[in-house]
N, C-alpha and C positions, 0 to 999 in steps of 0.2 A: 557503638556507645550511644545513638540517634535512638538504635529499636531500644537497646538497654530502657534509656530514659522513659521512652512511650510506652511498654511496658511497669516499669514502676507507676507511672503516673494514671494509666488503666489501674492498676491493683490498690492505689487510694481511693479510686472512682468509687470502686465496686463495693469497696468497704465503706465509703463513707456514702452511700445510697443505704446500705444495712442500719447504720448509725443514724441516717435521717429523718426514719421511718416517723409519721405521725400515728397515733394512735385513741381511736375516739371508745371513752368507756359508755356502754349502752345497756339502758336498767330497765328489767320490766313495769312492764305495766298492770294492772287490773282492771280497767277499761280503754278498751281500744278506743282511738280516735274516730269519728265520722270522717270519709274520704271525701271531704266536698271543699278541699282549698284552703278552708280558715283554718288559721290556725290558732284559735285560742283555746282547744279542746284541753283539758288538765292533763290529759295526755304528757303535752309536751311542756310543760312548765317543770321547772327544775332537773332538767336534762341536760347533759353537757353538750355544748356547741361545736360546731367544726366552722373553723370559719382561718382565713388567712389562704387564701386562691392567689396562684402565682401561674401568670400565662405561658404556655408554650407554643404557642403560635396566633400572630406572625411574629412576634419580638420573644424569645425566650427570656423568665427570668424577670417579668415585669409583675409588680406586688398589683392586687387591687385596692379600687381606693375605696372612702366612705362613700360614694353615690354610686357604685356598682358593685359592692362586694357581696358575698352571698354567704349566707349562714344556714345550716344543716344539722338537724335534730334527729336520733332515733330513737325507738325504743321497740321492744316484742314481746309478743306473748305467745300460747303453745299453737298457733295457727298460722301465723306470719310475723314478717318484720314490715314495719311501718317506718317510713321519712317523710318528713315534711322540710322543703326549702322557701326560704326569703330569697327572692333575686331582686336585690336593687339596683332600679335604673330610672330613667325619665318613661314614663308607660307610654306618651309617644313617639318615641323613636323604637318600640320593642315591637321585633318582627313576629307578625301572626296570622301569617297562610295555611288555610287547611289543606290538608292533604289525604292523603288514603295512609292506611297501615305501613309504618318501616321508608314511609316516603320522606327524607327529611326536607325537601322542597326550599322557600324561604322564610322561616322561624327559626326562633329561639328554641334552644333546647336548654334541661338537664340534662344530666346520665347516669346513673348510680352502678356501678361496678364492681361484682362479688365474686371471690374466689373461695371457699368456705375451705376448700382442701391446703390452702397456701402452699401451692406449687408452682406459682408463678404462670402457669402455661397452660392453663384451662378458665377461660373468663365467664362470665352469662352477663349480662348487659341489659335496662332499661334503661329505656329515652321514655321522656316527657319533652313535649312542645310548648311552646305557649299557646298556640291553636286549643291545646289540650289531647292533640292524637299521639298515641303511643308510638311504640318502638324496639324491638328486643332482638337479640343475639345470642348464640354461641362464639366465642373465639379463642383461636390459639396460633402461636408463633407459624402452624404448618400451612393451615388452611385461611388463615385471618379471620375476618367476621362473618358470620353463617346469619343471614337474616329470615331464609328461608324460615330456622325454629323459631314457634310463636306458642308462647305460655299463656295463662289466663289470670292477669292480672287487675288491681282497680286504681284507678290514680283522678285526679283532678283540681281545675286551676282554675286561680280566679286574678284579672290585672288589680293591681292596687293601685294608689294616687303617687307612691314611690319603686313600684316596680311592678312586678306578678310575684304569688306564692304556689305553693303545691302540696301536696301529699297526696304518696304509693302505700298500696299493701299488697306487698313481695308473699304468696303463700310458699307456704313451704314444699311442696308440690312442686316449685318451679324449680328449685335449687337440689344439687346434690351435694352431699354433705356425709361427715359420720359423726351422729350422733352421740358418738364417746368422746368424741374432742374435738368439744367447744371451745376452749380456751382463748384460741387466738384463730379468727377468719383471719387471714394473713392476708388477703388480699382485699381492699374495700378502696374506692375511690372515688371522686365524686367530677363530673365535666359539667363544665357551661360555656355554653358560646352565644356571643352578640353576635345574630350573623352579617348586620350592616357595616360591620367591619370584617367581618371570618374571624373575630378574636375568639381564643378558647381560650378553656385558664381551667386548672384542676387543682384538686383541695392538696397533694401530694407531689413535691414539683417534678416535672418530667423534663427527661431529655431525650427527643425521638431521635436526636442522632447517633446515641451510643446503648445499646442490646436493648433485649428485649422488654418491653411497654410494663409488662409487668411485675419487672423488677421494681417497680416504684409505687408500688401498691402500699397504701397505710396499712393499719392492722386495727381488728374491731376487737375488742375485749368486752367481756362481763358476759354472755349466753352460758346459760347453765338452764338444766335441767328443762329442755326442753321434751314435751311429749305430743307429736303432732300427730293431726287426724291419718287413717289410714289412707293412704294414694291412691286411690281408688274411681276411677271416673268410666261412663258407657256414656257413648255418642251413636245412640240408634239414626238410622235414615231411611226415607223411601223417598222414590223419586219416581216420577214419570215419564217417559219420554216419544214424542209424537209426531210421526215421519210423513210426508205427504208426496207423493209424485206421479203427474199424468194421473190424477185419479185416482187413486190407491192410497189410503190411509192406512198405518198401522202405527199402532201404542201397545210401550212395554214401560210395565211396573215394576221395578228393583227395589228389595230392600236388603239392609244391610246393619252391620255395628263395628263401628271402632272402641277399641280399651285401648288404657293407658291404666298402669298399675305400679304402684312403688314397690319394687320383691323389698329393697331396702333403699334408705335416705339417698343412700348413693349408687343402686343400681334401678334402673325401669325396665320394665315389657310394654311395648307398645304390639298392639295385635289390631286388624283388620278384617272382615269378614263379609266375601259377597258383596267387594264394592264394585260401583259402579262409573264411580268419578265422574259423572256427570254436570258437577261442581264446579273442575276443573277448568284455566282459562283454553282458549284454543291456539294453537300456533298457527305463524303469521305464514300463508302462501306463499313458497317462494322457486323459485328454479335453479334447480340444480345442474349446470352442464360441466362438472368436475368430475373426476375418474373414484371421490372420494363419499361416500354418505356423510348426507346432513344429519348436524346435529342438531338438535332444540334443548334448553331448559326443561327441568322441570317444573312440574304445576300439582302435583297429587301432594297432597299437605303429607299423608303417612309417609311419601318417600324424600321429603327435603325439613323433617325436623330430624336433629340430632343426629346427624349422617359422621358427622367431622372422624370418629375411627373408621369406619365404612369408608370415606374416602382417601385412605394409608393409600399409596404410590398410584393410583389414577388406574386403579385398574377397575371400580365400579361405575359402571354405567345406567342411573337405575331407569331411563327409559327403554333398557331392553325386557324390563317385564314388562309382560305385556305388550309387548310392541308389535310389527306384522310380521307373519308368519313364516318360515324360515323356507317351508319345501314350495318343491314347482308342480305343476297340473301334465300332466299327462295325456295330450289331448289327440283322438284319434282326425282324421282328416274330415270328417263329417260331422263333429263335436266344437263347439265354440264356449267359452268361458264368461259366466253370465254374471258373477260376483266374484270376487276374494278380498275375503276380509282383511279392512286395515289395520286391525287389532288380535290379540289372546287378550281373552278376559281372565282377568286375574281371580281366584277362588279365592287365597287364603291369604294373609303375609304376615309374618310376623317377627321384629328383634326385641332383642335385648342387649342393655349398652351400660355402660358406667364404668367408674374408674375408682380405684381405693383409695385410701389414707397414701399409703403410699406408695401411689402414682402408676399401679398396674392398670392400662386398663383393659377391659374385655368385652367384648361386641359377637351379638350372634343374631342369622337375619335368616330367613327363610320365607320362599313362595311359591306357590304351585298355580300354574293357570293351566285350564281346561283346555279338551281338544277342540281343536277349532278346522272345519271344514270349507273350502271350496265350492260352489256351485258350478255344475255343467251339464249342455244342454245339449243333444243331437239336433241338428239342422234339418233333418230331414222328416223325421218320427214325430219329433218335440220332448221327449223324456226326457227325464233330468235325473240327474245323481249329485250325489256330492263324495266329493276326495278329501282324503286327511292329507292339510299340508303344514299341520303343528301339532302333535301329541301333546298327552300330560309331560307338564317339564316342568322342571323342580330347579327352583336358583337359591344358591345356599355362600353362605360369607361367615366366617369364624375371621377372626384378630384377636391380636393380644399384644398389646403395645404398653411400654414401661418407659415411665419418664422419672429423669433423674438430675440434682443440678439446678435445678431450677431453670433449665437452658437447654437439656440435652433429652432424647429418644432413640430407641430400639424398639422394633416390634416385626411382628411375623406377618401376612394376611393371607389369606386361601379365599381364590374365589371358586367356584365350581357352578356346572349346567347340565342338567342331567336330560335327554329325552328318553323317552319311551319310544322302539323301535329301532330303526335303522336311520335317525336325525343325526344330525352335529352335535355332539356333544363338547363342551371346553374345562377343563384347568387350569386357574395359572398360580402358582404362588409365589410372593415376593417377602424379602427381608430388606429392612428398611435399617438404614441410622442418620442420624443428625445430630453428631455430636458437636459440643463447644466447648473448649476447655475451660476451665475454671477463672482462669483470669481474661475471659473473654476477648483471648487475641486471635485466635483460628477456629474456624468451624469446619469439619468434616460431614461430609456428607456422603453417603453409599446406599447402591440398590442391586440387588443381584436376584433376577426374576425368569422364570420355568415356565414355560405355556404346553399344554397338552390338548390334538385335539384330536376327535373319535371322526373321519368323516367317513362315507360310505366306498371311496376310492383308496381309504387306509389311512393309519395316523402320520402323523405330523407333530415334533417338538421341537420347538426354539427358544433359547436362552437370549439375554440381556442383562447387561451390567453397566454400571458405574459409576465413576468417585470421583471425591473434586475436594479437594484439598485450599481454603482460600483463608486470609488471613482477616483480620475485624477490625485491625488498625488502619489508620489513612498515612501512616509512615512508611506501610509494607506494602508491595506491591507484588506478591509471588503467588501466583494462580496454578496448581495442577488439575487439571483434569484427564479420564482415561472414561473414554467411552469401548467397550466390548461389544 
């Protein structure tokens, strides 16, 4: 009886979420606002306001007051969506510590969350801090928030006598949406944080203890007949690297280009040609005394942006693309190794990814690295030769992921590494499922993986599977986990 009552209460709770969603009606503007933090533009007159924020941390359910209220307005044109917010507060108490991008530091912030496909699972987040700094991320329940994703958008902040104000311009190239279904952008949410107390508020009331937070988003209505410009951007680059050692100086110049193209509003092509990644940060040097290889976080922008689909099943480790060569060097008794490259040069990389209005996510990734040689010297004659330690190598990923019920997904992913000649090849395939029933009472997670290696000494095949069923109600504690 206790379990039945819990299920009935949760079912009523889920239905209440759907009934209590707030709605904001957005109007088109013929004169886009100037993004300067001053809300006196004509675009902000006679538009609906989003008010009545509710605290969810640290004390859930507390309503904002006259003195700390938040007022949000939105408008749009064929180029972008515009947001204005006035955040009432004592200006002497506003935290405005300046920081780098995506660093929340000690600063108050305002956040905009958009989910155009209304699937409660794929959010695009934009944050503006009282210091003027920006942060942005893509988020879903499987991988959490990915702040490695960076978009180009505008914002401005002004400190006022009774709080602070801001304006945002979010170009459509930053979003993925179905241009034929604009009636209701079902995922719209506004966040506000007071850093001094760590209090956080949302426009549509949020309960972080129950369900996916995407279920609590409000609705944005009023968009129609958007004719966005072509999403095409080129990023050419030229770099020079000079190295000096023992009186010898060597200078290398590199040129390449990144490209981003919106195939449709929902699917994007990213490509990079002859990158050198000299602008990427260096890894901290650390001593590894364990039996396992060291892994470092990805710092190359092409590989950090929009990789939520490719991260399914934890099969793709992007640092292997362009990593140290895999081959060994055969030395005779009178030879010594002079130079063994630490990386393999990436010649190009391409990825296409997106998700349809019906929740089908599709991704394709391909990258090629060039031949890499080690340098060997004869200690007696001084002659040098080069030995191939990494051939032309192709890295490939194909993934399909279907989301449904606003809380579940099932997908398949294949990763493949193919090297010319007698070097190590690998192919791994996984079928993944993360299913939550409509009543949000149980979660079923399952994975089946198979790997196949082509090695010099022969082939090797391995299998792995995982199944876990666990309750989502506090009053039930039966958990079934199976590993094979």
